[in-house]
N, CA and C of each residue as an Amber inpcrd file, in Angstrom:
protein
   708
 101.2960000  77.0890000  91.5540000 102.2690000  77.9370000  92.2480000
 102.8710000  77.1780000  93.4090000 104.1760000  77.2680000  93.5620000
 104.8600000  76.5990000  94.6560000 105.5280000  77.6630000  95.5160000
 105.5750000  77.4230000  96.8020000 106.1970000  78.3940000  97.6960000
 106.7760000  77.6850000  98.9020000 107.9050000  78.1800000  99.3840000
 108.5510000  77.6160000 100.5610000 108.6130000  78.7100000 101.6170000
 107.9460000  78.4740000 102.7520000 107.8120000  79.4970000 103.7680000
 109.1550000  79.9660000 104.3040000 110.0270000  79.0420000 104.6500000
 111.3120000  79.4340000 105.2260000 112.1290000  80.2370000 104.2330000
 112.0690000  79.8440000 102.9660000 112.8710000  80.5460000 101.9660000
 112.3950000  81.9760000 101.7690000 111.0750000  82.1880000 101.7020000
 110.6040000  83.5400000 101.4610000 110.8440000  84.4290000 102.6690000
 110.7480000  83.8600000 103.8880000 111.0810000  84.6490000 105.0680000
 112.5700000  84.9810000 105.0900000 113.3970000  83.9980000 104.6890000
 114.8240000  84.2520000 104.5800000 115.0930000  85.3350000 103.5450000
 114.3960000  85.2500000 102.4220000 114.5440000  86.2490000 101.3670000
 114.1700000  87.6270000 101.8820000 113.0600000  87.7350000 102.6120000
 112.6150000  89.0230000 103.1040000 113.6340000  89.6120000 104.0760000
 114.1500000  88.7460000 104.9530000 115.1680000  89.2120000 105.8860000
 116.4530000  89.5950000 105.1920000 116.8420000  88.8100000 104.1840000
 118.0540000  89.0990000 103.4450000 117.9300000  90.3910000 102.6500000
 116.7280000  90.6460000 102.1410000 116.5050000  91.8910000 101.4070000
 116.7340000  93.0870000 102.3260000 116.2520000  92.9730000 103.5650000
 116.4640000  94.0520000 104.5390000 117.9490000  94.1960000 104.8670000
 118.6340000  93.0470000 105.0350000 120.0610000  93.0660000 105.3090000
 120.8220000  93.7130000 104.1540000 120.4430000  93.3450000 102.9360000
 121.0970000  93.8930000 101.7630000 120.8900000  95.4000000 101.6840000
 119.6730000  95.8320000 101.9770000 119.3940000  97.2650000 101.9370000
 120.2150000  98.0130000 102.9800000 120.3100000  97.4130000 104.1830000
 121.0860000  98.0410000 105.2540000 122.5640000  98.1380000 104.8840000
 123.0960000  97.0290000 104.3610000 124.5050000  97.0260000 103.9770000
 124.7580000  97.9960000 102.8320000 123.8110000  98.0880000 101.9170000
 123.9980000  98.9580000 100.7540000 123.9370000 100.4250000 101.1260000
 123.2740000 100.7420000 102.2390000 123.2020000 102.1440000 102.6580000
 124.5940000 102.7320000 102.8550000 125.5040000 101.8990000 103.3270000
 126.8650000 102.3650000 103.5620000 127.5720000 102.7260000 102.2710000
 127.0780000 102.1720000 101.1520000 127.7040000 102.4090000  99.8570000
 126.8410000 103.2660000  98.9410000 125.8070000 103.8890000  99.5100000
 124.8950000 104.6790000  98.6930000 125.6490000 105.7780000  97.9590000
 125.3670000 105.9100000  96.6850000 126.0040000 106.9400000  95.8860000
 127.2300000 106.4630000  95.1620000 127.7720000 105.3070000  95.5420000
 128.9440000 104.7730000  94.8790000 128.5230000 103.8750000  93.7320000
 129.2060000 103.9850000  92.6340000 128.8970000 103.1620000  91.4690000
 130.1270000 102.3540000  91.0870000 129.9010000 101.1370000  90.6290000
 131.0180000 100.2960000  90.2420000 130.6150000  99.3690000  89.1320000
 131.5830000  98.6680000  88.6100000 131.3360000  97.7390000  87.5230000
 130.5940000  96.5200000  88.0440000 129.5810000  96.0920000  87.3000000
 128.8230000  94.9060000  87.7090000 129.5940000  93.6330000  87.4050000
 130.6710000  93.7550000  86.6240000 131.4040000  92.5650000  86.1950000
 132.6990000  92.3500000  86.9710000 133.1890000  93.3660000  87.6590000
 134.4920000  93.2650000  88.3140000 134.3440000  93.2990000  89.8280000
 135.0610000  92.4010000  90.4760000 135.1310000  92.3790000  91.9310000
 136.5620000  92.7350000  92.3080000 136.7960000  94.0070000  92.5710000
 138.1590000  94.5090000  92.7240000 138.6980000  94.3910000  94.1450000
 137.7910000  94.3320000  95.1220000 138.2710000  94.3010000  96.4970000
 137.2980000  93.5170000  97.3780000 137.6060000  93.4650000  98.6580000
 136.8000000  92.6700000  99.5820000 135.3630000  93.1650000  99.6540000
 135.1810000  94.4850000  99.6860000 133.8310000  95.0280000  99.7840000
 133.0180000  94.7380000  98.5250000 133.6830000  94.7310000  97.3790000
 133.0000000  94.3240000  96.1490000 132.4730000  92.8990000  96.2870000
 133.3120000  92.0280000  96.8240000 132.9240000  90.6310000  96.9810000
 131.7870000  90.4730000  97.9800000 131.8560000  91.2230000  99.0940000
 130.7790000  91.1870000 100.0850000 129.4700000  91.6450000  99.4520000
 129.5370000  92.7330000  98.6830000 128.3380000  93.2570000  98.0220000
 127.7610000  92.2280000  97.0580000 128.6460000  91.5780000  96.3160000
 128.1880000  90.5830000  95.3450000 127.5360000  89.3980000  96.0480000
 128.1540000  88.9450000  97.1340000 127.6150000  87.8010000  97.8610000
 126.2220000  88.1230000  98.4220000 126.0280000  89.3540000  98.9240000
 124.7120000  89.7460000  99.4140000 123.6780000  89.7110000  98.2910000
 124.0520000  90.2580000  97.1400000 123.1410000  90.2390000  95.9970000
 122.8840000  88.8350000  95.4960000 123.9200000  88.0260000  95.4760000
 123.7760000  86.6400000  95.0380000 122.8210000  85.8800000  95.9630000
 122.9770000  86.0790000  97.2730000 122.1010000  85.4090000  98.2310000
 120.6530000  85.8350000  98.0530000 120.4400000  87.1230000  97.8160000
 119.0900000  87.6160000  97.5790000 118.5010000  86.9710000  96.3310000
 119.2870000  86.9470000  95.2670000 118.8090000  86.3610000  94.0130000
 118.4800000  84.8900000  94.1460000 119.3290000  84.1410000  94.8410000
 119.0820000  82.7040000  95.0220000 117.8110000  82.4570000  95.8240000
 117.6160000  83.2510000  96.8730000 116.4280000  83.0600000  97.6910000
 115.1560000  83.4280000  96.9450000 115.2290000  84.4360000  96.0990000
 114.0790000  84.7730000  95.2620000 113.7750000  83.6010000  94.3280000
 114.8170000  83.0510000  93.6970000 114.6210000  81.9490000  92.7520000
 114.1370000  80.6930000  93.4650000 114.7450000  80.3560000  94.5950000
 114.4330000  79.1060000  95.2670000 113.1270000  79.1630000  96.0630000
 112.5920000  80.3600000  96.2920000 111.2810000  80.4490000  96.9240000
 110.2000000  79.9090000  96.0130000 110.5040000  79.8540000  94.7030000
 109.6180000  79.2680000  93.6940000 108.2680000  79.9680000  93.6280000
 108.2540000  81.2600000  93.8980000 107.0390000  82.0400000  93.6920000
 106.9670000  82.3880000  92.2170000 105.8930000  81.9780000  91.5750000
 105.7560000  82.2480000  90.1590000 105.2470000  83.6630000  89.9380000
 105.8140000  84.3290000  88.9400000 105.3390000  85.6510000  88.5580000
 105.8210000  86.7810000  89.4440000 106.9100000  86.5630000  90.1790000
 107.4210000  87.6290000  91.0370000 107.8310000  88.8340000  90.1920000
 107.5190000  90.0310000  90.6870000 107.7990000  91.2680000  89.9610000
 109.1620000  91.8120000  90.3840000 110.1660000  91.6040000  89.5300000
 111.5300000  92.0220000  89.8710000 111.6180000  93.5390000  90.0510000
 110.8540000  94.3000000  89.2390000 110.9110000  95.7560000  89.3640000
 110.3970000  96.2160000  90.7260000 109.4340000  95.4520000  91.3070000
 108.9310000  95.8030000  92.6460000 109.9590000  95.4310000  93.7130000
 110.6880000  94.3360000  93.4770000 111.7810000  93.9750000  94.3850000
 112.8040000  95.1060000  94.4160000 113.1750000  95.5820000  93.2500000
 114.1580000  96.6550000  93.1640000 113.6090000  97.9640000  93.7420000
 112.3050000  98.1980000  93.5730000 111.7100000  99.4020000  94.1400000
 111.7760000  99.3700000  95.6600000 111.4660000  98.1840000  96.2300000
 111.5450000  98.0500000  97.6830000 112.9560000  98.2650000  98.1880000
 113.9420000  97.7400000  97.4550000 115.3420000  97.9260000  97.8300000
 115.7340000  99.3960000  97.7430000 115.3220000 100.0490000  96.6570000
 115.6600000 101.4590000  96.4730000 115.0120000 102.3300000  97.5480000
 113.7430000 102.0340000  97.8700000 113.0630000 102.8250000  98.9080000
 113.7580000 102.6680000 100.2550000 114.1960000 101.4440000 100.5560000
 114.8900000 101.2120000 101.8220000 116.2190000 101.9570000 101.8550000
 116.8690000 102.0660000 100.7000000 118.1190000 102.8100000 100.6180000
 117.8870000 104.3130000 100.7760000 116.7450000 104.7600000 100.2970000
 116.4570000 106.1980000 100.2940000 116.2800000 106.7330000 101.7040000
 115.3020000 106.1890000 102.4100000 115.0400000 106.6190000 103.7890000
 113.9010000 105.7920000 104.3590000 113.7510000 105.8280000 105.6740000
 112.6400000 105.1120000 106.2930000 111.3040000 105.6690000 105.8240000
 111.2530000 106.9800000 105.6110000 109.9880000 107.5940000 105.2010000
 109.5860000 107.2090000 103.7830000 110.5520000 106.7470000 102.9740000
 110.2330000 106.3440000 101.5970000 109.6530000 104.9390000 101.5220000
 109.8090000 104.1730000 102.5840000 109.3260000 102.7910000 102.5880000
 107.8100000 102.7780000 102.6540000 107.1790000 102.0710000 101.7350000
 105.7150000 102.0650000 101.6120000 105.0560000 101.0540000 102.5460000
 105.7840000 100.0170000 102.9490000 105.2480000  98.9820000 103.8370000
 106.2640000  98.7470000 104.9460000 105.8310000  98.8170000 106.1810000
 106.7560000  98.5830000 107.2850000 107.1420000  97.1100000 107.3430000
 108.2360000  96.8370000 108.0200000 108.6780000  95.4550000 108.1580000
 107.6220000  94.6070000 108.8570000 106.9960000  95.1590000 109.8780000
 105.9660000  94.4200000 110.6100000 104.7900000  94.0960000 109.7050000
 104.3190000  95.1000000 108.9500000 103.2170000  94.8610000 108.0200000
 103.6510000  93.9100000 106.9020000 104.9020000  94.0500000 106.4800000
 105.4200000  93.1720000 105.4280000 105.4190000  91.7180000 105.8450000
 105.8120000  91.4650000 107.0940000 105.7900000  90.0860000 107.5970000
 104.3720000  89.5190000 107.5780000 103.4010000  90.3450000 107.9750000
 102.0110000  89.8920000 107.9860000 101.4980000  89.6350000 106.5750000
 101.8790000  90.4900000 105.6330000 101.4720000  90.3060000 104.2380000
 102.0130000  88.9850000 103.7010000 103.2830000  88.7120000 103.9830000
 103.9040000  87.4840000 103.4960000 103.2710000  86.2600000 104.1500000
 103.0160000  86.3270000 105.4480000 102.3950000  85.1910000 106.1330000
 101.0080000  84.9070000 105.5670000 100.2270000  85.9690000 105.3420000
  98.8850000  85.7820000 104.7880000  98.9570000  85.1900000 103.3860000
  99.9000000  85.6830000 102.5910000 100.0810000  85.1780000 101.2300000
 100.4550000  83.7040000 101.2550000 101.3970000  83.3450000 102.1040000
 101.8590000  81.9620000 102.1710000 100.7690000  81.0340000 102.6850000
 100.0040000  81.5060000 103.6750000  98.9100000  80.6910000 104.2070000
  97.8870000  80.3930000 103.1170000  97.5490000  81.4170000 102.3390000
  96.5710000  81.2280000 101.2690000  97.0950000  80.2820000 100.2000000
  98.3390000  80.4870000  99.7760000  98.9050000  79.6460000  98.7220000
  99.0460000  78.2070000  99.1930000  99.4790000  78.0080000 100.4220000
  99.6480000  76.6490000 100.9360000  98.3090000  75.9360000 101.0720000
  97.2550000  76.6880000 101.4230000  95.9260000  76.0850000 101.4840000
  95.4780000  75.6420000 100.0920000  95.7800000  76.4550000  99.0800000
  95.4370000  76.0980000  97.7110000  96.2250000  74.8710000  97.2670000
  97.5050000  74.8400000  97.6000000  98.3400000  73.6920000  97.2500000
  97.8320000  72.4200000  97.9270000  97.4490000  72.5540000  99.1840000
  96.9720000  71.4030000  99.9340000  95.7010000  70.8370000  99.3090000
  94.7710000  71.7100000  98.9380000  93.5160000  71.2710000  98.3250000
  93.7710000  70.5830000  96.9860000  94.6320000  71.1680000  96.1750000
  94.9620000  70.5700000  94.8790000  95.6680000  69.2370000  95.0570000
  96.5700000  69.1740000  96.0550000  97.2980000  67.9380000  96.3160000
  96.3720000  66.8150000  96.7430000  95.3840000  67.1420000  97.5990000
  94.4540000  66.1240000  98.0730000  93.5750000  65.6110000  96.9320000
  93.1300000  66.5180000  96.0760000  92.3210000  66.1120000  94.9220000
  93.1140000  65.1780000  94.0040000  94.3730000  65.5340000  93.7800000
  95.2390000  64.7110000  92.9340000  95.5040000  63.3490000  93.5900000
  95.7230000  63.3560000  94.9020000  96.0030000  62.1090000  95.6280000
  94.8020000  61.1700000  95.5800000  93.6050000  61.7070000  95.7990000
  92.4000000  60.8840000  95.7800000  92.2000000  60.2410000  94.4100000
  92.4430000  61.0300000  93.3660000  92.2800000  60.5030000  92.0000000
  93.3190000  59.4270000  91.7220000  94.5440000  59.6440000  92.1820000
  95.6240000  58.6780000  91.9470000  95.3240000  57.3540000  92.6550000
  94.9140000  57.4240000  93.9190000  94.6420000  56.2070000  94.6760000
  93.4430000  55.4600000  94.0950000  92.4260000  56.1950000  93.6680000
  91.2390000  55.5610000  93.0890000  91.5820000  54.8200000  91.8040000
  92.4410000  55.4100000  90.9930000  92.8400000  54.7760000  89.7410000
  93.7000000  53.5450000  89.9980000  94.6260000  53.6500000  90.9610000
  95.5190000  52.5380000  91.2740000  94.7460000  51.3540000  91.8530000
  93.6780000  51.6600000  92.5680000  92.8880000  50.6140000  93.2180000
  92.2100000  49.6990000  92.1960000  92.0790000  50.1820000  90.9830000
  91.4580000  49.3730000  89.9290000  92.3630000  48.2320000  89.4730000
  93.6580000  48.3610000  89.7580000  94.6230000  47.3360000  89.3360000
  94.5520000  46.1560000  90.3090000  94.2450000  44.9960000  89.8050000
  94.0270000  43.8220000  90.6510000  95.2900000  43.3160000  91.3490000
  96.4680000  43.7780000  90.9170000  97.6920000  43.2920000  91.5590000
  97.8970000  43.9120000  92.9410000  97.1390000  44.9800000  93.2390000
  97.2970000  45.6400000  94.5390000  96.2730000  45.1480000  95.5510000
  96.7430000  44.9210000  96.7620000  95.8640000  44.6350000  97.8850000
  95.7030000  45.9150000  98.6960000  94.6540000  45.9780000  99.4750000
  94.3620000  47.1970000 100.2250000  94.2840000  46.9100000 101.7210000
  94.7900000  47.8380000 102.5140000  94.6110000  47.7570000 103.9570000
  93.3100000  48.4790000 104.3210000  92.8440000  48.2850000 105.5380000
  91.6220000  48.9560000 105.9780000  91.7800000  50.4740000 105.9690000
  92.9780000  50.9370000 106.1810000  93.2300000  52.3810000 106.2250000
  93.3280000  53.0080000 104.8420000  93.4120000  52.1690000 103.8000000
  93.4430000  52.7150000 102.4470000  94.7780000  52.6330000 101.7450000
  95.7940000  52.0760000 102.3780000  97.0580000  51.8650000 101.6820000
  96.9140000  50.7410000 100.6680000  97.6840000  50.8320000  99.5990000
  97.7060000  49.7770000  98.5890000  99.0950000  49.1710000  98.5490000
  99.1710000  47.8360000  98.4130000 100.4850000  47.2100000  98.3830000
 100.4980000  46.0230000  97.4370000 101.6730000  45.7960000  96.8870000
 101.9180000  44.6360000  96.0210000 103.0130000  43.8020000  96.6740000
 102.7570000  42.5240000  96.8450000 103.7520000  41.6300000  97.4360000
 104.7380000  41.2030000  96.3460000 105.9850000  41.6150000  96.5180000
 107.0430000  41.1750000  95.6050000 107.6320000  39.8610000  96.1030000
 107.9530000  39.8350000  97.3960000 108.4210000  38.6080000  98.0590000
 107.7210000  38.4980000  99.4040000 107.1610000  37.3410000  99.6970000
 106.5320000  37.1260000 100.9960000 107.4810000  36.3360000 101.8870000
 107.8930000  36.9560000 102.9720000 108.8160000  36.3000000 103.8890000
 108.1150000  35.2780000 104.7620000 108.9060000  34.5910000 105.5540000
 108.3710000  33.5420000 106.4300000 108.7020000  33.7850000 107.8960000
 109.3110000  34.9370000 108.1770000 109.7170000  35.2240000 109.5480000
 108.6050000  35.8290000 110.3780000 108.9820000  36.3230000 111.5490000
 108.0270000  36.9370000 112.4690000 107.6000000  38.3120000 111.9530000
 106.4660000  38.7720000 112.4420000 105.9990000  40.1120000 112.1250000
 106.3240000  41.0410000 113.2980000 106.8490000  42.2290000 113.0120000
 107.1780000  43.1530000 114.1070000 105.9230000  43.7600000 114.7120000
 106.0960000  44.3160000 115.9110000 105.0350000  45.0650000 116.5810000
 105.5540000  46.4730000 116.8590000 104.7000000  47.3030000 117.4200000
 105.1150000  48.6760000 117.7260000 106.1790000  48.7260000 118.8080000
 106.4170000  47.6080000 119.4620000 107.4630000  47.5570000 120.4920000
 108.8380000  47.3260000 119.8750000 108.8760000  47.0070000 118.5960000
 110.1180000  46.5650000 117.9660000 110.8430000  47.6640000 117.1920000
 112.1430000  47.4180000 117.0340000 112.9810000  48.1670000 116.0960000
 113.2700000  47.2350000 114.9230000 113.1950000  47.7660000 113.7260000
 113.3730000  46.9270000 112.5420000 114.5810000  47.3770000 111.7280000
 115.0930000  46.4440000 110.9410000 116.1610000  46.7400000 109.9830000
 115.5670000  46.5680000 108.5870000 115.6370000  47.6050000 107.7770000
 115.0080000  47.5680000 106.4560000 115.9060000  48.1800000 105.3970000
 115.7090000  47.7470000 104.1700000 116.1530000  48.4820000 103.0000000
 114.9070000  49.0630000 102.3480000 115.0320000  50.2470000 101.7750000
 113.8430000  50.8630000 101.1950000 114.2280000  51.8980000 100.1430000
 113.2440000  52.2090000  99.3210000 113.3650000  53.3100000  98.3580000
 112.0290000  54.0350000  98.3150000 112.0570000  55.3490000  98.5030000
 110.8390000  56.1490000  98.4660000 110.7720000  57.0090000  97.2210000
 109.6170000  57.0000000  96.5580000 109.4220000  57.7930000  95.3460000
 108.1380000  58.6110000  95.4470000 108.1020000  59.7010000  94.6900000
 106.8630000  60.4300000  94.4900000 106.0930000  59.7680000  93.3440000
 104.8770000  60.1990000  93.1300000 104.0990000  59.6390000  92.0250000
 104.6680000  60.0550000  90.6720000 105.5380000  61.0740000  90.6770000
 106.2120000  61.4850000  89.4450000 107.4610000  60.6540000  89.1820000
 107.7790000  59.7300000  90.0980000 108.9250000  58.8490000  89.9180000
 110.2250000  59.3770000  90.4870000 110.1850000  60.4890000  91.2060000
 111.4040000  61.0610000  91.7930000 111.7530000  60.3410000  93.0950000
 112.9700000  59.8230000  93.1730000 113.4350000  59.1560000  94.3930000
 113.8470000  60.2310000  95.3990000 113.2030000  60.2500000  96.5620000
 113.5350000  61.2530000  97.5720000 114.3200000  60.6670000  98.7460000
 114.3610000  59.3490000  98.8560000 115.1390000  58.7260000  99.9350000
 115.3760000  57.2630000  99.5750000 116.5780000  56.7660000  99.8460000
 116.8820000  55.3840000  99.4950000 118.0380000  54.8490000 100.3260000
 117.7780000  53.7900000 101.0740000 118.8620000  53.1300000 101.7940000
 119.7480000  52.3680000 100.8180000 119.1930000  51.9660000  99.6880000
 119.9780000  51.2730000  98.6620000 121.0780000  52.1930000  98.1390000
 120.7270000  53.4520000  97.9070000 121.7170000  54.4090000  97.4100000
 122.8010000  54.6730000  98.4500000 122.4290000  54.6540000  99.7280000
 123.4170000  54.8820000 100.7900000 124.2930000  53.6600000 101.0250000
 123.8470000  52.5000000 100.5460000 124.6610000  51.2950000 100.6500000
 124.5670000  50.5630000 101.9600000 123.5660000  50.8990000 102.7940000
 123.3920000  50.1570000 104.0350000 121.9480000  50.2780000 104.5190000
 121.4420000  49.2110000 105.1710000 120.0550000  49.2430000 105.6670000
 119.8830000  50.2900000 106.7630000 118.6280000  50.6230000 107.0140000
 118.2880000  51.5630000 108.0910000 117.6480000  50.8010000 109.2420000
 117.8110000  51.3290000 110.4460000 117.1670000  50.7560000 111.6260000
 116.3840000  51.8460000 112.3430000 115.1580000  51.5210000 112.7650000
 114.3590000  52.4960000 113.4980000 113.2180000  51.8070000 114.2390000
 112.7710000  52.3880000 115.3490000 111.5880000  51.8630000 116.0410000
 110.3410000  52.1220000 115.2010000 109.3680000  51.2470000 115.2720000
 108.1460000  51.4100000 114.4870000 107.3260000  52.6180000 114.9290000
 107.5930000  53.1250000 116.1140000 106.8300000  54.2800000 116.6030000
 107.4250000  55.6060000 116.1430000 108.5260000  55.5670000 115.3920000
 109.2000000  56.8150000 115.0150000 109.2510000  57.0170000 113.5040000
 108.2460000  56.5190000 112.8360000 108.1410000  56.6870000 111.3900000
 106.7370000  57.1770000 111.0610000 106.4880000  57.4800000 109.7910000
 105.1560000  57.9360000 109.3970000 104.1330000  56.8240000 109.6710000
 102.8770000  57.1700000 109.9110000 101.8650000  56.1660000 110.2780000
 101.7360000  55.0210000 109.2750000 101.8900000  55.3230000 107.9970000
 101.7890000  54.2760000 106.9830000 102.8330000  53.1970000 107.1670000
 104.0440000  53.6030000 107.5210000 105.1130000  52.6360000 107.7660000
 104.8220000  51.8140000 109.0240000 104.3870000  52.4840000 110.0790000
 104.0820000  51.7730000 111.3220000 103.0520000  50.6820000 111.0800000
 102.0410000  51.0180000 110.2790000 100.9800000  50.0510000 110.0100000
 101.4390000  48.9220000 109.0940000 102.0600000  49.2550000 107.9820000
 102.3510000  48.2320000 106.9730000 103.4180000  47.2530000 107.4520000
 104.3920000  47.7330000 108.2080000 105.4570000  46.8440000 108.6650000
 104.9470000  45.7800000 109.6220000 103.8580000  46.0680000 110.3300000
 103.2910000  45.0690000 111.2360000 102.5530000  43.9600000 110.4780000
 102.3390000  44.1810000 109.1920000 101.6990000  43.1630000 108.3560000
 102.7240000  42.3140000 107.6150000 103.9940000  42.7400000 107.6300000
 105.0290000  42.0930000 106.8230000 105.8580000  41.1050000 107.6490000
 105.9030000  39.8450000 107.2550000 106.8400000  38.9220000 107.9060000
 108.2800000  39.2740000 107.5030000 109.2120000  39.0280000 108.4050000
 110.6230000  39.2430000 108.0820000 110.9840000  38.4410000 106.8280000
 111.7220000  39.0830000 105.9300000 112.0780000  38.4580000 104.6610000
 111.2120000  38.9370000 103.5130000 110.1920000  39.7420000 103.8220000
 109.2750000  40.2410000 102.7960000 109.8210000  41.4820000 102.1030000
 109.4380000  41.6350000 100.8510000 109.6480000  42.8660000 100.1100000
 108.3140000  43.2450000  99.4700000 107.7990000  44.4110000  99.8420000
 106.5140000  44.8720000  99.3290000 106.6740000  46.2460000  98.6710000
 105.8290000  46.5020000  97.7020000 105.7250000  47.8230000  97.0960000
 104.4620000  48.4630000  97.6610000 104.6290000  49.5480000  98.4100000
 103.5280000  50.1230000  99.1850000 103.2290000  51.5510000  98.7120000
 101.9690000  51.8250000  98.4520000 101.5320000  53.1700000  98.0670000
 100.7440000  53.7530000  99.2290000 101.2340000  54.8710000  99.7580000
 100.7010000  55.4390000 100.9930000  99.9810000  56.7620000 100.6980000
  98.6900000  56.8690000 101.0310000  97.9690000  58.1270000 100.8350000
  98.4830000  59.1900000 101.7980000  98.2330000  60.4610000 101.4990000
  98.8270000  61.5490000 102.2960000  98.4780000  61.5340000 103.7700000
  97.2660000  61.0800000 104.1120000  96.8780000  61.0670000 105.5180000
  97.7090000  60.1420000 106.3710000  98.3940000  59.1850000 105.7340000
  99.2630000  58.2560000 106.4560000 100.7370000  58.5330000 106.1590000
 100.9980000  59.6530000 105.4580000 102.3700000  60.0380000 105.1320000
 102.6710000  61.3930000 105.7820000 102.9210000  62.4250000 104.9740000
 103.2820000  63.7260000 105.5420000 102.1420000  64.7400000 105.5010000
 100.9650000  64.2930000 105.0530000  99.7730000  65.1260000 105.1410000
  99.8500000  66.4280000 104.3840000  99.0690000  67.3870000 104.8700000
  98.9220000  68.6540000 104.1460000 100.1640000  69.5290000 104.2040000
 101.0670000  69.2670000 105.1210000 102.2890000  70.0740000 105.2060000
 103.3590000  69.5800000 104.2500000 103.3210000  68.2810000 103.9090000
 104.3650000  67.7280000 103.0640000 105.7040000  67.7270000 103.7830000
 106.7570000  67.5590000 103.0360000 108.1140000  67.6110000 103.5710000
 109.0060000  68.2650000 102.5190000 108.9800000  69.6160000 102.4840000
 109.7300000  70.3430000 101.4450000 111.2200000  70.0050000 101.5040000
 111.9280000  70.0970000 100.3600000 111.3990000  70.5900000  99.0840000
 110.8210000  69.5060000  98.1850000 111.0070000  68.2390000  98.4980000
 110.6480000  67.1790000  97.5540000 109.1990000  66.7390000  97.6720000
 108.7270000  66.5700000  98.9020000 107.3860000  66.0240000  99.1070000
 106.3930000  67.1680000  99.2600000 105.4810000  67.2700000  98.3270000
 104.5220000  68.3690000  98.2880000 103.3640000  68.1130000  99.2460000
 102.5820000  69.1570000  99.5490000 101.4270000  68.9700000 100.4200000
 100.4680000  67.9070000  99.8860000 100.0260000  67.0390000 100.7790000
  99.0830000  65.9620000 100.4610000  99.5730000  65.0740000  99.3180000
 100.8490000  64.7540000  99.3470000 101.4300000  63.8960000  98.3090000
 101.2630000  62.4230000  98.6510000 100.9920000  61.6220000  97.6260000
 101.0220000  60.1700000  97.7380000 102.4770000  59.7260000  97.6460000
 102.8850000  58.7890000  98.5000000 104.2560000  58.2930000  98.4880000
 104.2790000  56.8020000  98.1470000 105.2970000  56.4060000  97.4000000
 105.4380000  55.0150000  96.9740000 106.7580000  54.4750000  97.5220000
 106.6740000  53.4030000  98.3010000 107.8660000  52.8250000  98.9140000
 108.0470000  51.3710000  98.5120000 109.2650000  51.0240000  98.1500000
 109.6790000  49.6320000  98.1150000 110.3170000  49.3660000  99.4730000
 109.7340000  48.4340000 100.2340000 110.2070000  48.1520000 101.5840000
 110.6290000  46.6910000 101.6880000 111.8460000  46.4820000 102.1110000
 112.4040000  45.1350000 102.3140000 112.6730000  44.9680000 103.8140000
 111.8670000  44.1760000 104.4810000 112.0300000  43.9520000 105.9150000
 113.0710000  42.8670000 106.1450000 114.2460000  43.3020000 106.5690000
 115.3770000  42.3880000 106.7180000 115.3270000  41.6200000 108.0330000
 115.0310000  42.3630000 109.1240000 115.0880000  41.6960000 110.4170000
 114.4050000  42.5510000 111.4760000 114.0720000  41.9230000 112.5780000
 113.6570000  42.6070000 113.7930000 114.8880000  42.6600000 114.6950000
 115.2640000  43.8620000 115.0790000 116.5220000  44.0470000 115.7970000
 116.3170000  43.7010000 117.2670000 117.1720000  42.8440000 117.7780000
 117.1010000  42.4570000 119.1820000 117.4550000  43.6490000 120.0690000
 116.6650000  43.8980000 121.0910000 116.9100000  44.9900000 122.0120000
 117.7200000  44.5230000 123.2220000 118.6120000  45.3680000 123.7230000
 119.3880000  44.9810000 124.8870000 118.5170000  44.8140000 126.1220000
């Protein structure tokens, strides 16, 4: 099961907004296929937004009839509502906390198994912290420190092979201080001489950890980076 906290909270708020807006039109019926005027379009956009947020929250097994029941009860009257907004927020938070904890545990188990299997491949070297790397090109320049800003080209992938970030795709290198990146990058770049290109596999504890970086990077995900250290940027 996958879930996005911001999306489901947005969905819950939008559902309330939709119910409030629909109260003004209670009792009116119209064609579901025709948008004849501005209010028709507004109504459709509200429904469309609700539907998208339900879909993009990625909650598996959502009960559409219960969604519609909640909407209908809100349209009926405050006394018809079975769960208050305050209680509803708490229910959703508890649900999300539980699901995210389950996702985090599953992600860590998967990450540990992935790193253990990869470590068997003799082409990878290991850092003391547990990162694995393959030297594609070994440069001959200086090695940066945490005081430095570096210029790099890179491509980041998940273990499923999905590219989530790439300076190559943007067509220009990136520059950043070593203290403003994930811990795995801070560590590995200090081992790389300028001119090097390494393939680095970073365990979750040195990447985005149990929170991940939605929507692409899941909780406790292993990340794979091709990193090309172009230069150490001179500071003014």
